[in-house]
All heavy atoms as a GROMACS GRO file, in nm:
protein
  607
    1MET      N    1  -0.461   1.562   3.887
    1MET     CA    2  -0.310   1.531   3.885
    1MET      C    3  -0.289   1.466   3.746
    1MET      O    4  -0.351   1.379   3.704
    1MET     CB    5  -0.275   1.427   3.987
    1MET     CG    6  -0.127   1.403   4.007
    1MET     SD    7  -0.081   1.327   4.166
    1MET     CE    8  -0.075   1.156   4.119
    2ALA      N    9  -0.182   1.515   3.691
    2ALA     CA   10  -0.145   1.456   3.550
    2ALA      C   11  -0.091   1.317   3.558
    2ALA      O   12  -0.016   1.284   3.651
    2ALA     CB   13  -0.033   1.552   3.491
    3LYS      N   14  -0.117   1.237   3.459
    3LYS     CA   15  -0.067   1.100   3.471
    3LYS      C   16   0.076   1.098   3.425
    3LYS      O   17   0.119   1.163   3.334
    3LYS     CB   18  -0.153   1.016   3.366
    3LYS     CG   19  -0.117   0.874   3.356
    3LYS     CD   20  -0.207   0.801   3.260
    3LYS     CE   21  -0.151   0.653   3.259
    3LYS     NZ   22  -0.227   0.585   3.155
    4GLU      N   23   0.159   1.014   3.506
    4GLU     CA   24   0.302   1.010   3.468
    4GLU      C   25   0.314   0.934   3.329
    4GLU      O   26   0.261   0.828   3.308
    4GLU     CB   27   0.371   0.938   3.581
    4GLU     CG   28   0.519   0.928   3.560
    4GLU     CD   29   0.589   0.871   3.672
    4GLU    OE1   30   0.543   0.887   3.793
    4GLU    OE2   31   0.677   0.797   3.652
    5PHE      N   32   0.403   0.986   3.257
    5PHE     CA   33   0.441   0.920   3.118
    5PHE      C   34   0.483   0.777   3.140
    5PHE      O   35   0.578   0.757   3.233
    5PHE     CB   36   0.528   1.006   3.038
    5PHE     CG   37   0.554   0.947   2.907
    5PHE    CD1   38   0.466   0.963   2.796
    5PHE    CD2   39   0.685   0.893   2.876
    5PHE    CE1   40   0.478   0.904   2.685
    5PHE    CE2   41   0.706   0.828   2.760
    5PHE     CZ   42   0.604   0.838   2.656
    6GLU      N   43   0.440   0.687   3.072
    6GLU     CA   44   0.488   0.550   3.077
    6GLU      C   45   0.583   0.521   2.968
    6GLU      O   46   0.563   0.518   2.851
    6GLU     CB   47   0.364   0.455   3.065
    6GLU     CG   48   0.391   0.299   3.077
    6GLU     CD   49   0.275   0.222   3.067
    6GLU    OE1   50   0.152   0.278   3.053
    6GLU    OE2   51   0.287   0.104   3.079
    7TYR      N   52   0.704   0.480   3.014
    7TYR     CA   53   0.809   0.431   2.921
    7TYR      C   54   0.792   0.274   2.899
    7TYR      O   55   0.821   0.201   2.973
    7TYR     CB   56   0.949   0.445   2.985
    7TYR     CG   57   0.979   0.598   3.007
    7TYR    CD1   58   0.961   0.674   3.132
    7TYR    CD2   59   1.044   0.677   2.898
    7TYR    CE1   60   0.986   0.809   3.132
    7TYR    CE2   61   1.062   0.812   2.907
    7TYR     CZ   62   1.025   0.871   3.021
    7TYR     OH   63   1.075   0.998   3.042
    8ARG      N   64   0.735   0.253   2.765
    8ARG     CA   65   0.705   0.122   2.729
    8ARG      C   66   0.722   0.117   2.576
    8ARG      O   67   0.758   0.224   2.520
    8ARG     CB   68   0.559   0.082   2.779
    8ARG     CG   69   0.455   0.164   2.706
    8ARG     CD   70   0.316   0.112   2.735
    8ARG     NE   71   0.210   0.196   2.681
    8ARG     CZ   72   0.178   0.200   2.545
    8ARG    NH1   73   0.223   0.125   2.462
    8ARG    NH2   74   0.066   0.280   2.507
    9SER      N   75   0.696   0.014   2.520
    9SER     CA   76   0.696   0.010   2.377
    9SER      C   77   0.578   0.081   2.316
    9SER      O   78   0.479   0.075   2.362
    9SER     CB   79   0.690  -0.132   2.323
    9SER     OG   80   0.815  -0.203   2.362
   10TYR      N   81   0.612   0.169   2.215
   10TYR     CA   82   0.509   0.220   2.151
   10TYR      C   83   0.521   0.210   1.991
   10TYR      O   84   0.617   0.213   1.940
   10TYR     CB   85   0.519   0.391   2.166
   10TYR     CG   86   0.472   0.434   2.299
   10TYR    CD1   87   0.568   0.436   2.412
   10TYR    CD2   88   0.346   0.464   2.318
   10TYR    CE1   89   0.528   0.486   2.526
   10TYR    CE2   90   0.294   0.522   2.462
   10TYR     CZ   91   0.398   0.516   2.555
   10TYR     OH   92   0.358   0.571   2.679
   11ARG      N   93   0.401   0.190   1.929
   11ARG     CA   94   0.406   0.201   1.795
   11ARG      C   95   0.451   0.338   1.743
   11ARG      O   96   0.414   0.431   1.816
   11ARG     CB   97   0.265   0.160   1.723
   11ARG     CG   98   0.207   0.033   1.778
   11ARG     CD   99   0.222  -0.087   1.676
   11ARG     NE  100   0.201  -0.066   1.556
   11ARG     CZ  101   0.236  -0.155   1.456
   11ARG    NH1  102   0.295  -0.268   1.496
   11ARG    NH2  103   0.214  -0.144   1.330
   12LYS      N  104   0.509   0.359   1.632
   12LYS     CA  105   0.555   0.490   1.586
   12LYS      C  106   0.437   0.597   1.584
   12LYS      O  107   0.456   0.707   1.636
   12LYS     CB  108   0.626   0.490   1.453
   12LYS     CG  109   0.767   0.426   1.463
   12LYS     CD  110   0.831   0.441   1.335
   12LYS     CE  111   0.965   0.375   1.324
   12LYS     NZ  112   1.040   0.372   1.201
   13TRP      N  113   0.331   0.545   1.523
   13TRP     CA  114   0.212   0.637   1.520
   13TRP      C  115   0.151   0.659   1.660
   13TRP      O  116   0.108   0.770   1.676
   13TRP     CB  117   0.101   0.578   1.424
   13TRP     CG  118   0.039   0.455   1.473
   13TRP    CD1  119   0.073   0.321   1.448
   13TRP    CD2  120  -0.076   0.439   1.568
   13TRP    NE1  121  -0.012   0.234   1.514
   13TRP    CE2  122  -0.094   0.308   1.598
   13TRP    CE3  123  -0.151   0.542   1.635
   13TRP    CZ2  124  -0.203   0.270   1.679
   13TRP    CZ3  125  -0.242   0.500   1.716
   13TRP    CH2  126  -0.277   0.363   1.738
   14GLU      N  127   0.156   0.567   1.745
   14GLU     CA  128   0.103   0.580   1.874
   14GLU      C  129   0.193   0.694   1.954
   14GLU      O  130   0.123   0.777   2.007
   14GLU     CB  131   0.105   0.456   1.951
   14GLU     CG  132   0.053   0.447   2.078
   14GLU     CD  133   0.060   0.307   2.141
   14GLU    OE1  134   0.143   0.229   2.103
   14GLU    OE2  135   0.003   0.294   2.254
   15LEU      N  136   0.318   0.689   1.945
   15LEU     CA  137   0.395   0.792   2.018
   15LEU      C  138   0.372   0.927   1.947
   15LEU      O  139   0.369   1.033   2.013
   15LEU     CB  140   0.542   0.754   2.021
   15LEU     CG  141   0.641   0.842   2.104
   15LEU    CD1  142   0.589   0.844   2.248
   15LEU    CD2  143   0.782   0.796   2.084
   16GLY      N  144   0.369   0.921   1.821
   16GLY     CA  145   0.336   1.043   1.757
   16GLY      C  146   0.204   1.111   1.785
   16GLY      O  147   0.198   1.240   1.801
   17MET      N  148   0.113   1.026   1.811
   17MET     CA  149  -0.021   1.080   1.858
   17MET      C  150  -0.012   1.147   1.980
   17MET      O  151  -0.078   1.246   2.017
   17MET     CB  152  -0.126   0.975   1.848
   17MET     CG  153  -0.168   0.921   1.710
   17MET     SD  154  -0.252   1.060   1.606
   17MET     CE  155  -0.401   1.076   1.698
   18LEU      N  156   0.072   1.097   2.072
   18LEU     CA  157   0.094   1.161   2.200
   18LEU      C  158   0.139   1.308   2.188
   18LEU      O  159   0.113   1.393   2.272
   18LEU     CB  160   0.178   1.075   2.296
   18LEU     CG  161   0.119   0.941   2.335
   18LEU    CD1  162   0.225   0.863   2.423
   18LEU    CD2  163  -0.016   0.960   2.413
   19TYR      N  164   0.239   1.326   2.098
   19TYR     CA  165   0.294   1.462   2.070
   19TYR      C  166   0.201   1.541   1.986
   19TYR      O  167   0.207   1.661   2.003
   19TYR     CB  168   0.436   1.444   1.995
   19TYR     CG  169   0.545   1.397   2.090
   19TYR    CD1  170   0.591   1.266   2.101
   19TYR    CD2  171   0.618   1.499   2.166
   19TYR    CE1  172   0.694   1.237   2.185
   19TYR    CE2  173   0.712   1.473   2.255
   19TYR     CZ  174   0.753   1.353   2.254
   19TYR     OH  175   0.857   1.306   2.342
   20SER      N  176   0.137   1.481   1.895
   20SER     CA  177   0.045   1.569   1.813
   20SER      C  178  -0.094   1.506   1.796
   20SER      O  179  -0.138   1.456   1.694
   20SER     CB  180   0.097   1.565   1.663
   20SER     OG  181   0.241   1.612   1.670
   21PRO      N  182  -0.171   1.509   1.902
   21PRO     CA  183  -0.312   1.452   1.906
   21PRO      C  184  -0.409   1.504   1.806
   21PRO      O  185  -0.512   1.447   1.780
   21PRO     CB  186  -0.355   1.465   2.053
   21PRO     CG  187  -0.279   1.584   2.104
   21PRO     CD  188  -0.145   1.574   2.029
   22ASP      N  189  -0.374   1.629   1.758
   22ASP     CA  190  -0.459   1.686   1.657
   22ASP      C  191  -0.451   1.643   1.516
   22ASP      O  192  -0.530   1.666   1.432
   22ASP     CB  193  -0.440   1.842   1.655
   22ASP     CG  194  -0.302   1.874   1.633
   22ASP    OD1  195  -0.206   1.818   1.684
   22ASP    OD2  196  -0.271   1.979   1.550
   23LEU      N  197  -0.359   1.554   1.495
   23LEU     CA  198  -0.322   1.503   1.361
   23LEU      C  199  -0.379   1.358   1.345
   23LEU      O  200  -0.407   1.284   1.447
   23LEU     CB  201  -0.173   1.500   1.337
   23LEU     CG  202  -0.104   1.630   1.341
   23LEU    CD1  203   0.041   1.609   1.310
   23LEU    CD2  204  -0.170   1.730   1.237
   24THR      N  205  -0.387   1.315   1.216
   24THR     CA  206  -0.416   1.171   1.201
   24THR      C  207  -0.302   1.087   1.241
   24THR      O  208  -0.183   1.133   1.254
   24THR     CB  209  -0.442   1.143   1.041
   24THR    OG1  210  -0.322   1.166   0.971
   24THR    CG2  211  -0.553   1.229   0.989
   25PRO      N  212  -0.318   0.963   1.267
   25PRO     CA  213  -0.204   0.881   1.308
   25PRO      C  214  -0.084   0.882   1.212
   25PRO      O  215   0.029   0.886   1.258
   25PRO     CB  216  -0.260   0.731   1.320
   25PRO     CG  217  -0.405   0.762   1.357
   25PRO     CD  218  -0.441   0.888   1.271
   26ASP      N  219  -0.103   0.874   1.092
   26ASP     CA  220   0.001   0.879   0.989
   26ASP      C  221   0.076   1.006   0.998
   26ASP      O  222   0.203   1.010   0.993
   26ASP     CB  223  -0.058   0.841   0.849
   26ASP     CG  224   0.059   0.820   0.757
   26ASP    OD1  225   0.150   0.733   0.783
   26ASP    OD2  226   0.065   0.882   0.644
   27ALA      N  227  -0.002   1.120   0.986
   27ALA     CA  228   0.062   1.252   0.996
   27ALA      C  229   0.137   1.272   1.118
   27ALA      O  230   0.249   1.333   1.120
   27ALA     CB  231  -0.057   1.356   0.979
   28ALA      N  232   0.075   1.221   1.230
   28ALA     CA  233   0.154   1.233   1.367
   28ALA      C  234   0.284   1.147   1.356
   28ALA      O  235   0.392   1.194   1.414
   28ALA     CB  236   0.060   1.188   1.479
   29ARG      N  237   0.277   1.031   1.296
   29ARG     CA  238   0.402   0.950   1.296
   29ARG      C  239   0.504   1.021   1.213
   29ARG      O  240   0.627   1.042   1.246
   29ARG     CB  241   0.376   0.820   1.227
   29ARG     CG  242   0.497   0.734   1.198
   29ARG     CD  243   0.468   0.607   1.109
   29ARG     NE  244   0.402   0.642   0.995
   29ARG     CZ  245   0.464   0.682   0.876
   29ARG    NH1  246   0.599   0.693   0.877
   29ARG    NH2  247   0.402   0.711   0.767
   30LYS      N  248   0.467   1.077   1.102
   30LYS     CA  249   0.562   1.150   1.006
   30LYS      C  250   0.612   1.278   1.072
   30LYS      O  251   0.747   1.298   1.049
   30LYS     CB  252   0.483   1.189   0.870
   30LYS     CG  253   0.454   1.085   0.773
   30LYS     CD  254   0.375   1.124   0.655
   30LYS     CE  255   0.349   0.996   0.576
   30LYS     NZ  256   0.266   1.047   0.459
   31ARG      N  257   0.537   1.354   1.145
   31ARG     CA  258   0.590   1.468   1.214
   31ARG      C  259   0.690   1.420   1.326
   31ARG      O  260   0.797   1.484   1.334
   31ARG     CB  261   0.472   1.544   1.280
   31ARG     CG  262   0.528   1.656   1.361
   31ARG     CD  263   0.414   1.741   1.429
   31ARG     NE  264   0.349   1.829   1.345
   31ARG     CZ  265   0.235   1.899   1.368
   31ARG    NH1  266   0.191   1.894   1.498
   31ARG    NH2  267   0.180   1.975   1.277
   32LEU      N  268   0.652   1.327   1.404
   32LEU     CA  269   0.754   1.287   1.494
   32LEU      C  270   0.884   1.238   1.428
   32LEU      O  271   0.990   1.268   1.479
   32LEU     CB  272   0.685   1.158   1.578
   32LEU     CG  273   0.793   1.088   1.679
   32LEU    CD1  274   0.830   1.196   1.792
   32LEU    CD2  275   0.715   0.967   1.736
   33MET      N  276   0.877   1.159   1.325
   33MET     CA  277   0.997   1.109   1.262
   33MET      C  278   1.076   1.235   1.207
   33MET      O  279   1.198   1.230   1.202
   33MET     CB  280   0.962   1.007   1.146
   33MET     CG  281   0.907   0.889   1.212
   33MET     SD  282   0.996   0.804   1.349
   33MET     CE  283   1.138   0.746   1.260
   34ASN      N  284   1.005   1.339   1.153
   34ASN     CA  285   1.082   1.459   1.113
   34ASN      C  286   1.147   1.521   1.221
   34ASN      O  287   1.257   1.574   1.206
   34ASN     CB  288   0.972   1.549   1.031
   34ASN     CG  289   0.951   1.502   0.901
   34ASN    OD1  290   1.011   1.432   0.834
   34ASN    ND2  291   0.830   1.543   0.855
   35TRP      N  292   1.084   1.534   1.332
   35TRP     CA  293   1.147   1.594   1.448
   35TRP      C  294   1.274   1.521   1.481
   35TRP      O  295   1.368   1.584   1.518
   35TRP     CB  296   1.048   1.609   1.563
   35TRP     CG  297   0.937   1.695   1.557
   35TRP    CD1  298   0.921   1.803   1.463
   35TRP    CD2  299   0.818   1.713   1.637
   35TRP    NE1  300   0.815   1.886   1.493
   35TRP    CE2  301   0.748   1.822   1.590
   35TRP    CE3  302   0.772   1.645   1.741
   35TRP    CZ2  303   0.632   1.861   1.644
   35TRP    CZ3  304   0.647   1.680   1.806
   35TRP    CH2  305   0.581   1.794   1.752
   36ILE      N  306   1.259   1.384   1.496
   36ILE     CA  307   1.379   1.304   1.522
   36ILE      C  308   1.480   1.323   1.434
   36ILE      O  309   1.599   1.339   1.461
   36ILE     CB  310   1.336   1.159   1.533
   36ILE    CG1  311   1.245   1.135   1.654
   36ILE    CG2  312   1.451   1.063   1.543
   36ILE    CD1  313   1.176   0.996   1.654
   37ALA      N  314   1.454   1.332   1.295
   37ALA     CA  315   1.554   1.345   1.193
   37ALA      C  316   1.619   1.480   1.196
   37ALA      O  317   1.742   1.487   1.156
   37ALA     CB  318   1.482   1.334   1.049
   38LEU      N  319   1.565   1.566   1.269
   38LEU     CA  320   1.640   1.711   1.275
   38LEU      C  321   1.740   1.711   1.386
   38LEU      O  322   1.820   1.801   1.417
   38LEU     CB  323   1.533   1.812   1.318
   38LEU     CG  324   1.430   1.847   1.207
   38LEU    CD1  325   1.327   1.941   1.255
   38LEU    CD2  326   1.514   1.927   1.086
   39GLN      N  327   1.759   1.586   1.461
   39GLN     CA  328   1.854   1.582   1.566
   39GLN      C  329   1.950   1.459   1.543
   39GLN      O  330   1.913   1.348   1.572
   39GLN     CB  331   1.783   1.554   1.696
   39GLN     CG  332   1.699   1.681   1.736
   39GLN     CD  333   1.657   1.671   1.873
   39GLN    OE1  334   1.723   1.636   1.968
   39GLN    NE2  335   1.536   1.710   1.903
   40PRO      N  336   2.052   1.477   1.444
   40PRO     CA  337   2.144   1.367   1.410
   40PRO      C  338   2.204   1.285   1.525
   40PRO      O  339   2.210   1.166   1.512
   40PRO     CB  340   2.257   1.443   1.328
   40PRO     CG  341   2.196   1.575   1.293
   40PRO     CD  342   2.096   1.603   1.395
   41GLU      N  343   2.230   1.335   1.636
   41GLU     CA  344   2.290   1.268   1.747
   41GLU      C  345   2.176   1.174   1.801
   41GLU      O  346   2.210   1.051   1.842
   41GLU     CB  347   2.339   1.358   1.863
   41GLU     CG  348   2.460   1.430   1.824
   41GLU     CD  349   2.510   1.514   1.941
   41GLU    OE1  350   2.469   1.492   2.059
   41GLU    OE2  351   2.588   1.614   1.920
   42LEU      N  352   2.051   1.216   1.811
   42LEU     CA  353   1.940   1.123   1.856
   42LEU      C  354   1.928   1.017   1.746
   42LEU      O  355   1.921   0.898   1.790
   42LEU     CB  356   1.811   1.212   1.864
   42LEU     CG  357   1.687   1.127   1.893
   42LEU    CD1  358   1.705   1.048   2.026
   42LEU    CD2  359   1.562   1.220   1.907
   43VAL      N  360   1.932   1.052   1.626
   43VAL     CA  361   1.918   0.940   1.521
   43VAL      C  362   2.021   0.834   1.527
   43VAL      O  363   1.994   0.712   1.522
   43VAL     CB  364   1.922   1.000   1.374
   43VAL    CG1  365   1.923   0.888   1.261
   43VAL    CG2  366   1.795   1.087   1.355
   44GLU      N  367   2.153   0.876   1.551
   44GLU     CA  368   2.260   0.797   1.566
   44GLU      C  369   2.236   0.712   1.678
   44GLU      O  370   2.263   0.583   1.683
   44GLU     CB  371   2.389   0.873   1.590
   44GLU     CG  372   2.510   0.782   1.582
   44GLU     CD  373   2.633   0.870   1.586
   44GLU    OE1  374   2.647   0.980   1.536
   44GLU    OE2  375   2.733   0.828   1.664
   45THR      N  376   2.197   0.767   1.790
   45THR     CA  377   2.180   0.682   1.913
   45THR      C  378   2.075   0.578   1.894
   45THR      O  379   2.083   0.468   1.949
   45THR     CB  380   2.165   0.779   2.033
   45THR    OG1  381   2.272   0.871   2.049
   45THR    CG2  382   2.140   0.701   2.168
   46LEU      N  383   1.957   0.632   1.852
   46LEU     CA  384   1.844   0.530   1.825
   46LEU      C  385   1.881   0.414   1.736
   46LEU      O  386   1.844   0.301   1.761
   46LEU     CB  387   1.723   0.601   1.760
   46LEU     CG  388   1.654   0.710   1.856
   46LEU    CD1  389   1.553   0.795   1.762
   46LEU    CD2  390   1.583   0.640   1.963
   47HIS      N  391   1.970   0.445   1.626
   47HIS     CA  392   2.008   0.337   1.555
   47HIS      C  393   2.112   0.238   1.630
   47HIS      O  394   2.104   0.114   1.608
   47HIS     CB  395   2.086   0.379   1.427
   47HIS     CG  396   1.997   0.444   1.327
   47HIS    ND1  397   2.025   0.532   1.236
   47HIS    CD2  398   1.860   0.414   1.304
   47HIS    CE1  399   1.929   0.558   1.162
   47HIS    NE2  400   1.832   0.496   1.192
   48ARG      N  401   2.196   0.291   1.722
   48ARG     CA  402   2.276   0.214   1.800
   48ARG      C  403   2.182   0.118   1.889
   48ARG      O  404   2.232   0.006   1.932
   48ARG     CB  405   2.373   0.288   1.888
   48ARG     CG  406   2.498   0.312   1.814
   48ARG     CD  407   2.587   0.380   1.906
   48ARG     NE  408   2.550   0.519   1.929
   48ARG     CZ  409   2.566   0.598   2.032
   48ARG    NH1  410   2.641   0.566   2.129
   48ARG    NH2  411   2.524   0.734   2.040
   49TYR      N  412   2.066   0.166   1.931
   49TYR     CA  413   1.976   0.085   2.011
   49TYR      C  414   1.872   0.003   1.932
   49TYR      O  415   1.763  -0.032   1.977
   49TYR     CB  416   1.898   0.176   2.114
   49TYR     CG  417   1.994   0.211   2.232
   49TYR    CD1  418   2.066   0.325   2.221
   49TYR    CD2  419   2.005   0.119   2.337
   49TYR    CE1  420   2.155   0.342   2.341
   49TYR    CE2  421   2.087   0.154   2.454
   49TYR     CZ  422   2.160   0.267   2.449
   49TYR     OH  423   2.245   0.286   2.559
   50GLY      N  424   1.903  -0.001   1.802
   50GLY     CA  425   1.828  -0.111   1.719
   50GLY      C  426   1.718  -0.057   1.623
   50GLY      O  427   1.655  -0.118   1.567
   51LEU      N  428   1.710   0.087   1.631
   51LEU     CA  429   1.590   0.142   1.535
   51LEU      C  430   1.638   0.121   1.389
   51LEU      O  431   1.749   0.170   1.351
   51LEU     CB  432   1.570   0.286   1.575
   51LEU     CG  433   1.454   0.360   1.486
   51LEU    CD1  434   1.321   0.284   1.530
   51LEU    CD2  435   1.439   0.501   1.520
   52ARG      N  436   1.548   0.084   1.309
   52ARG     CA  437   1.571   0.072   1.169
   52ARG      C  438   1.456   0.150   1.100
   52ARG      O  439   1.352   0.167   1.148
   52ARG     CB  440   1.572  -0.077   1.119
   52ARG     CG  441   1.681  -0.164   1.195
   52ARG     CD  442   1.818  -0.121   1.139
   52ARG     NE  443   1.923  -0.187   1.224
   52ARG     CZ  444   1.994  -0.133   1.315
   52ARG    NH1  445   1.971  -0.010   1.341
   52ARG    NH2  446   2.080  -0.199   1.374
   53ASP      N  447   1.484   0.186   0.975
   53ASP     CA  448   1.371   0.246   0.901
   53ASP      C  449   1.244   0.168   0.883
   53ASP      O  450   1.140   0.212   0.881
   53ASP     CB  451   1.420   0.286   0.751
   53ASP     CG  452   1.534   0.386   0.755
   53ASP    OD1  453   1.548   0.460   0.845
   53ASP    OD2  454   1.607   0.393   0.650
   54SER      N  455   1.255   0.038   0.877
   54SER     CA  456   1.148  -0.061   0.867
   54SER      C  457   1.080  -0.086   1.010
   54SER      O  458   0.974  -0.141   1.004
   54SER     CB  459   1.193  -0.184   0.819
   54SER     OG  460   1.294  -0.249   0.893
   55SER      N  461   1.144  -0.040   1.115
   55SER     CA  462   1.084  -0.049   1.248
   55SER      C  463   0.938  -0.001   1.257
   55SER      O  464   0.929   0.117   1.212
   55SER     CB  465   1.168  -0.003   1.360
   55SER     OG  466   1.302  -0.059   1.364
   56LYS      N  467   0.857  -0.077   1.316
   56LYS     CA  468   0.731  -0.020   1.332
   56LYS      C  469   0.705   0.032   1.484
   56LYS      O  470   0.602   0.103   1.504
   56LYS     CB  471   0.611  -0.128   1.300
   56LYS     CG  472   0.621  -0.189   1.172
   56LYS     CD  473   0.573  -0.091   1.064
   56LYS     CE  474   0.572  -0.152   0.928
   56LYS     NZ  475   0.597  -0.062   0.818
   57THR      N  476   0.786  -0.008   1.574
   57THR     CA  477   0.762   0.022   1.709
   57THR      C  478   0.905   0.081   1.756
   57THR      O  479   1.012   0.055   1.699
   57THR     CB  480   0.724  -0.087   1.794
   57THR    OG1  481   0.829  -0.194   1.777
   57THR    CG2  482   0.598  -0.155   1.755
   58PHE      N  483   0.886   0.153   1.867
   58PHE     CA  484   1.003   0.205   1.948
   58PHE      C  485   1.005   0.117   2.079
   58PHE      O  486   0.905   0.080   2.136
   58PHE     CB  487   0.980   0.347   1.990
   58PHE     CG  488   0.984   0.450   1.883
   58PHE    CD1  489   0.876   0.533   1.855
   58PHE    CD2  490   1.095   0.470   1.798
   58PHE    CE1  491   0.873   0.618   1.747
   58PHE    CE2  492   1.103   0.566   1.706
   58PHE     CZ  493   0.986   0.637   1.681
   59THR      N  494   1.128   0.075   2.113
   59THR     CA  495   1.150   0.007   2.239
   59THR      C  496   1.136   0.094   2.356
   59THR      O  497   1.148   0.223   2.331
   59THR     CB  498   1.280  -0.065   2.236
   59THR    OG1  499   1.392   0.023   2.237
   59THR    CG2  500   1.297  -0.169   2.116
   60PRO      N  501   1.120   0.051   2.470
   60PRO     CA  502   1.120   0.134   2.593
   60PRO      C  503   1.248   0.230   2.599
   60PRO      O  504   1.232   0.344   2.631
   60PRO     CB  505   1.107   0.052   2.706
   60PRO     CG  506   1.030  -0.065   2.656
   60PRO     CD  507   1.089  -0.087   2.517
   61ILE      N  508   1.377   0.181   2.574
   61ILE     CA  509   1.485   0.260   2.579
   61ILE      C  510   1.477   0.366   2.467
   61ILE      O  511   1.538   0.484   2.478
   61ILE     CB  512   1.616   0.172   2.578
   61ILE    CG1  513   1.736   0.261   2.614
   61ILE    CG2  514   1.629   0.098   2.443
   61ILE    CD1  515   1.741   0.322   2.744
   62GLN      N  516   1.442   0.333   2.356
   62GLN     CA  517   1.434   0.428   2.242
   62GLN      C  518   1.333   0.538   2.287
   62GLN      O  519   1.359   0.652   2.246
   62GLN     CB  520   1.384   0.352   2.111
   62GLN     CG  521   1.495   0.261   2.065
   62GLN     CD  522   1.433   0.169   1.949
   62GLN    OE1  523   1.323   0.154   1.922
   62GLN    NE2  524   1.523   0.102   1.874
   63VAL      N  525   1.221   0.500   2.337
   63VAL     CA  526   1.115   0.601   2.381
   63VAL      C  527   1.183   0.694   2.485
   63VAL      O  528   1.173   0.813   2.473
   63VAL     CB  529   0.989   0.529   2.444
   63VAL    CG1  530   0.903   0.630   2.518
   63VAL    CG2  531   0.923   0.459   2.332
   64ARG      N  532   1.257   0.632   2.583
   64ARG     CA  533   1.321   0.716   2.682
   64ARG      C  534   1.416   0.822   2.610
   64ARG      O  535   1.425   0.946   2.648
   64ARG     CB  536   1.405   0.640   2.782
   64ARG     CG  537   1.463   0.727   2.893
   64ARG     CD  538   1.520   0.632   3.008
   64ARG     NE  539   1.413   0.560   3.070
   64ARG     CZ  540   1.332   0.605   3.166
   64ARG    NH1  541   1.338   0.730   3.211
   64ARG    NH2  542   1.246   0.530   3.227
   65LEU      N  543   1.497   0.770   2.509
   65LEU     CA  544   1.597   0.862   2.440
   65LEU      C  545   1.516   0.977   2.366
   65LEU      O  546   1.549   1.091   2.368
   65LEU     CB  547   1.671   0.779   2.332
   65LEU     CG  548   1.777   0.683   2.408
   65LEU    CD1  549   1.825   0.589   2.301
   65LEU    CD2  550   1.891   0.765   2.473
   66ILE      N  551   1.398   0.948   2.307
   66ILE     CA  552   1.320   1.038   2.240
   66ILE      C  553   1.264   1.144   2.327
   66ILE      O  554   1.267   1.258   2.302
   66ILE     CB  555   1.201   0.973   2.149
   66ILE    CG1  556   1.267   0.890   2.042
   66ILE    CG2  557   1.103   1.074   2.109
   66ILE    CD1  558   1.163   0.793   1.984
   67VAL      N  559   1.217   1.092   2.436
   67VAL     CA  560   1.153   1.197   2.541
   67VAL      C  561   1.263   1.280   2.604
   67VAL      O  562   1.235   1.396   2.622
   67VAL     CB  563   1.079   1.109   2.637
   67VAL    CG1  564   1.032   1.197   2.765
   67VAL    CG2  565   0.954   1.039   2.583
   68GLU      N  566   1.383   1.232   2.623
   68GLU     CA  567   1.484   1.309   2.667
   68GLU      C  568   1.521   1.410   2.568
   68GLU      O  569   1.562   1.528   2.618
   68GLU     CB  570   1.610   1.219   2.703
   68GLU     CG  571   1.597   1.135   2.823
   68GLU     CD  572   1.720   1.042   2.858
   68GLU    OE1  573   1.809   1.042   2.784
   68GLU    OE2  574   1.704   0.970   2.956
   69ALA      N  575   1.518   1.386   2.442
   69ALA     CA  576   1.558   1.485   2.347
   69ALA      C  577   1.434   1.585   2.302
   69ALA      O  578   1.463   1.712   2.296
   69ALA     CB  579   1.596   1.417   2.210
   70LEU      N  580   1.322   1.539   2.302
   70LEU     CA  581   1.203   1.620   2.258
   70LEU      C  582   1.120   1.672   2.386
   70LEU      O  583   1.038   1.770   2.365
   70LEU     CB  584   1.107   1.547   2.184
   70LEU     CG  585   1.175   1.488   2.052
   70LEU    CD1  586   1.065   1.410   1.969
   70LEU    CD2  587   1.223   1.592   1.971
   71GLY      N  588   1.134   1.611   2.502
   71GLY     CA  589   1.051   1.654   2.609
   71GLY      C  590   0.933   1.554   2.621
   71GLY      O  591   0.905   1.482   2.528
   72GLU      N  592   0.879   1.551   2.739
   72GLU     CA  593   0.756   1.449   2.759
   72GLU      C  594   0.642   1.505   2.678
   72GLU      O  595   0.613   1.627   2.680
   72GLU     CB  596   0.727   1.458   2.904
   72GLU     CG  597   0.649   1.337   2.935
   72GLU     CD  598   0.642   1.322   3.094
   72GLU    OE1  599   0.747   1.295   3.157
   72GLU    OE2  600   0.531   1.336   3.137
   73PRO      N  601   0.568   1.414   2.616
   73PRO     CA  602   0.449   1.459   2.531
   73PRO      C  603   0.334   1.504   2.620
   73PRO      O  604   0.332   1.473   2.738
   73PRO     CB  605   0.407   1.323   2.458
   73PRO     CG  606   0.487   1.216   2.518
   73PRO     CD  607   0.597   1.276   2.597
   0.00000   0.00000   0.00000
């Protein structure tokens, strides 16, 4: 049985690794951020929920928004 995805705080690289486990942590983070950048509505919503360029982590609500947009990793 597959483990249910946990909506919690994730470091950007950590969530990126869930989507791209074959990459290095830095490359996975960059790929995830590029995927997010391709969806302007998602970017806008994430910023409304406190995401900044300098943020190192995603909050649980930000993670939920990302997963709703990209699908579960």
